[in-house]
C-alpha positions in Angstrom: -22.3 14.2 -2.9 -21.8 17.8 -3.9 -18.4 19.1 -5.1 -17.9 20.9 -1.7 -18.7 17.7 0.2 -16.3 15.8 -2.0 -13.5 18.4 -1.3 -14.2 18.1 2.5 -14.0 14.4 2.3 -10.7 14.6 0.4 -9.3 17.1 2.9 -10.3 14.8 5.8 -8.6 11.8 4.2 -5.5 13.9 3.5 -5.3 14.6 7.2 -5.6 10.9 7.9 -2.8 10.1 5.4 -0.5 12.7 7.0 -1.4 11.4 10.4 -0.6 7.8 9.3 2.9 8.9 7.9 3.5 10.8 11.2 2.6 7.7 13.1 5.2 5.7 11.1 7.9 8.3 12.0 6.8 8.2 15.7 7.0 4.4 15.7 10.4 4.5 14.0 11.7 6.9 16.7 10.5 4.6 19.5 12.0 1.6 17.6 15.4 3.4 17.2 15.4 4.4 20.9 14.8 0.8 22.0 17.5 -0.5 19.7 15.0 -1.8 17.1 13.5 -4.2 19.7 10.0 -3.7 18.1 11.1 -5.5 14.9 11.6 -9.0 16.4 8.7 -8.5 18.8 6.1 -7.4 16.2 7.6 -8.1 12.8 6.0 -10.7 10.5 7.7 -14.1 10.9 6.4 -16.6 8.3 4.6 -19.7 9.5 5.1 -18.9 13.2 2.1 -18.1 15.3 4.1 -15.6 17.3 4.8 -13.7 14.0 1.2 -13.6 12.9 0.6 -10.2 14.5 3.2 -8.9 12.0 0.5 -9.1 9.3 -0.9 -5.9 10.8 2.3 -4.5 12.4 4.7 -5.0 9.5 3.8 -1.7 7.7 4.5 0.2 10.9 8.0 -1.1 11.4 11.3 -0.2 9.6 14.9 -1.2 9.8 16.3 2.3 9.8 15.4 6.0 9.2 16.7 5.5 5.6 14.3 2.6 5.1 11.3 4.8 6.2 12.6 7.7 4.2 12.5 5.6 1.1 8.9 4.6 1.8 7.6 8.0 2.7 7.4 9.7 -0.7 5.6 6.9 -2.5 3.2 6.5 0.5 2.3 10.2 0.2 2.0 10.2 -3.6 0.1 6.9 -4.0 -1.9 7.5 -0.8 -2.8 10.9 -2.1 -4.0 9.5 -5.5 -5.9 6.8 -3.7 -7.8 9.1 -1.4 -8.4 11.7 -4.1 -9.9 9.2 -6.5 -11.7 6.7 -4.2 -14.8 8.1 -2.6 -15.7 4.9 -0.8 -14.3 1.6 0.4 -10.8 2.9 1.5 -11.1 0.7 4.5 -11.9 -2.4 2.5 -9.1 -1.7 0.0 -6.5 -1.3 2.8 -7.9 -4.3 4.8 -7.4 -6.5 1.7 -4.0 -5.1 0.9 -2.7 -5.6 4.5 -4.7 -8.8 5.3 -4.3 -10.7 2.0 -0.8 -9.4 1.2 0.5 -10.0 4.7 -1.3 -13.3 5.0 0.4 -14.5 1.8 3.8 -13.3 3.1 3.2 -15.2 6.3 2.3 -18.4 4.4 4.9 -18.4 1.6 7.8 -16.0 2.4 11.3 -17.0 3.4 12.1 -17.4 7.1 13.1 -13.9 8.2 11.5 -11.0 10.0 9.6 -9.0 7.4 9.0 -5.3 8.2 8.3 -2.1 6.3 5.5 -0.2 4.6 6.7 -1.2 1.1 4.1 -4.0 1.0 1.5 -1.3 1.5 3.2 0.8 -1.2 3.1 -2.0 -3.7 -0.5 -2.8 -2.7 -1.6 0.7 -3.5 0.4 0.6 -6.7 -1.3 -2.7 -7.7 -4.7 -1.3 -6.8 -4.3 2.0 -8.7 -3.0 0.5 -11.9 -5.5 -2.4 -11.9 -8.4 -0.2 -11.0 -7.6 2.1 -14.0 -8.0 -1.0 -16.2 -11.1 -2.3 -14.4 -13.0 1.0 -14.0 -11.8 2.8 -17.2 -12.9 6.3 -16.1 -10.7 9.2 -17.1 -9.9 9.8 -13.4 -8.8 6.2 -12.6 -7.0 5.9 -16.0 -5.2 9.1 -15.2 -4.2 7.9 -11.7 -2.9 4.6 -13.2 -0.9 6.6 -15.8 0.6 8.9 -13.1 1.5 5.9 -10.9 2.9 4.0 -13.9 5.1 6.9 -15.0 6.4 7.8 -11.5 6.8 4.3 -10.0 6.7 1.8 -12.9 10.3 0.8 -12.0 8.9 -0.5 -8.7 7.9 -3.7 -10.6 11.6 -4.8 -10.4 11.0 -5.0 -6.6 8.8 -8.0 -6.9 11.8 -10.1 -8.1 14.1 -11.8 -5.7 17.7 -10.7 -5.6 18.3 -7.9 -3.2 19.7 -9.1 0.1 17.6 -7.9 3.1 14.7 -6.8 0.9 11.4 -8.6 1.3 10.5 -9.0 -2.3 7.7 -11.3 -1.2 6.0 -8.4 0.6 6.3 -6.4 -2.6 4.9 -9.2 -4.8 2.1 -10.2 -2.5 1.2 -6.6 -1.7 0.9 -5.8 -5.5 -1.2 -9.0 -6.0 -3.4 -8.1 -3.1 -3.9 -4.5 -4.5 -4.8 -5.9 -7.9 -7.3 -8.3 -6.2 -8.8 -5.4 -4.3 -9.3 -3.5 -7.6 -11.4 -6.4 -8.9 -13.3 -7.2 -5.7 -14.0 -3.8 -4.1 -16.2 -1.4 -6.1 -15.0 2.2 -5.5 -17.1 5.1 -6.6 -15.4 7.7 -8.8 -17.2 11.0 -9.7 -16.3 10.8 -13.4 -17.9 9.1 -16.5 -16.6 5.9 -17.8 -14.9 5.8 -21.2 -17.1 3.9 -23.6 -15.7 1.7 -26.4 -12.1 1.6 -25.0 -10.4 -1.7 -25.7 -7.5 -2.3 -23.3 -6.8 -5.9 -24.1 
């Protein structure tokens, strides 16, 4: 892939990321108009077959405009880093983050309606940080460093304690992202660093 082709691919993925965030806001508007009726209908409800579709729908639903507003900047920043540094396997990474992370929430989370894109945010966080350690190229290490500096405090979100916050979605999203970093080989157009000991 030439540099020009790579830039076209990044631009195409950027449009997809912006379209995804726009979709979240459109769904939120519909949800608000309907009195948040989408949340009980499509939210993830652990260990209930009727709530299993929430594994896929959970990232699209939010409890308020403030909830979505809190998720939007990290979605754009981490999504931007993800699409700029991952030339292949974006679909596989996202499928693992959503499927594995959501599946673990469905199996093990507390009985409540789990909604929000923060599980996806934590999944991207886990993937970007773990991939930096796995791949050890300057690009992926740089992305891991940026994410760690900007959003390292997110790690507190994997601990229980905040009422109304699905810490399980945060925890299992981060776990699924780290698993994706080990299982999904993503191609980066940069040389690996030799002789780097990160243990």
